[in-house]
C-alpha positions, 0 to 999 in steps of 0.5 A, a space after each residue: 705903343 701899348 699905351 696907343 693901342 690901349 687908347 685906340 681900344 678904348 675909343 673903339 669901345 666908346 664908339 661901339 657904346 655910343 652907337 648902340 645907345 643911339 639905336 636903343 634911343 632911336 627905337 631900333 629895339 623895344 624893351 624885352 627884344 633880344 638884340 643881335 648876336 655879338 657876331 652880327 653886331 660886330 659886322 654891323 658896327 665894323 668892329 671886333 667881337 671883343 669890342 662889342 662884348 665890352 660895349 654890351 657889358 658897359 650897357 648892361 652896367 648902365 641898366 640898359 641891357 640885360 644878359 641872360 645866360 644861354 639865351 642872349 642879350 635883351 633890352 632892359 630900358 631905352 631910357 639912358 640915365 647917362 643922357 639925362 645926367 649929361 643933359 642936367 650937367 649942361 643945363 644953365 643954372 637958372 634952368 636947373 633952379 627952375 626945375 628944382 623949385 618945381 620939384 620941391 614945391 610938389 614935394 612940400 605939398 605931398 609932405 604936408 599930406 602924408 607926413 607922419 610923426 617920424 617924418 616931423 621929428 626928422 624935419 625938426 632935427 634937420 632944422 636944428 642942424 641947419 640952425 647950428 651949422 648954417 653956411 659952415 656945412 652945405 650938407 646940413 641944408 641938403 639933409 633938410 631938403 632930403 627930409 622934406 622929400 622923404 616925407 612924401 613917402 614916394 620912393 620914385 620922388 626920393 630917388 630922383 631928387 637924391 640924384 638931382 640935388 647932387 647935379 644942382 650943386 655941381 651946376 651951381 659951383 661951375 656956373 658961379 665959380 668963386 661968387 658965393 650965395 648969400 646966407 641960409 634963410 633959417 626963417 624960411 625953412 622954419 616956415 616950411 616946416 610949420 606948414 608941413 606940421 600943420 598939414 596945410 598943403 597949399 601953404 607948404 607949396 607956397 613956402 617952398 616956392 618962396 624959399 627958392 625964389 630969392 636964391 634963383 633971383 641971386 643967381 640971375 644977378 650973379 650971372 647977369 649983373 645988369 638984370 636988375 634982380 636981387 643982388 648977392 647981398 639981398 637974398 638967401 641961399 636955400 
């Protein structure tokens, strides 16, 4: 019976969290507004005050609400990162790769314009590791792309890409299952680094798009063998 009560309790809290998320997303309160008291929310949601308290704690941890001692609970953000995460996880592999291409193409352009000596050393080191590890270590490829994004010197870009790159991997693993992507194209990575080193923004963007073009075609072929796109043996993973 204790387990059943715990399950019921969890369901109530989850339900309260979702209702509050919906109100935040729907514009019930604006950023900076103080939300109703626990007592008022409990009556509104039809649950106990302890359930409301736990739900608020969840949303505070998620960064949507902020509790101020003695003043109440205030709206910190109406943009729910959990909803974004959910959306990315349920997007198709093609959609995810298209978004990745857009992000990395712009990152390459900015990197070519802003890179400094430290960035170039980091890029060359990442490229060397990639040559040595190849398919044996997926982290080496991720480290390379993070080095490119890092050279943008844009904190927001870096954080978004760091979050997004993890989701790309999860979506591809789920979509492709045991069907492996072809080998890393080292020469394409080398060409991208050369363009960034030379400070050629247009060339860097072009190389980033080319680097991801064949992986995108490969995914399309794996998911839809009759599409006529490049097959699993004819391309390279990024």
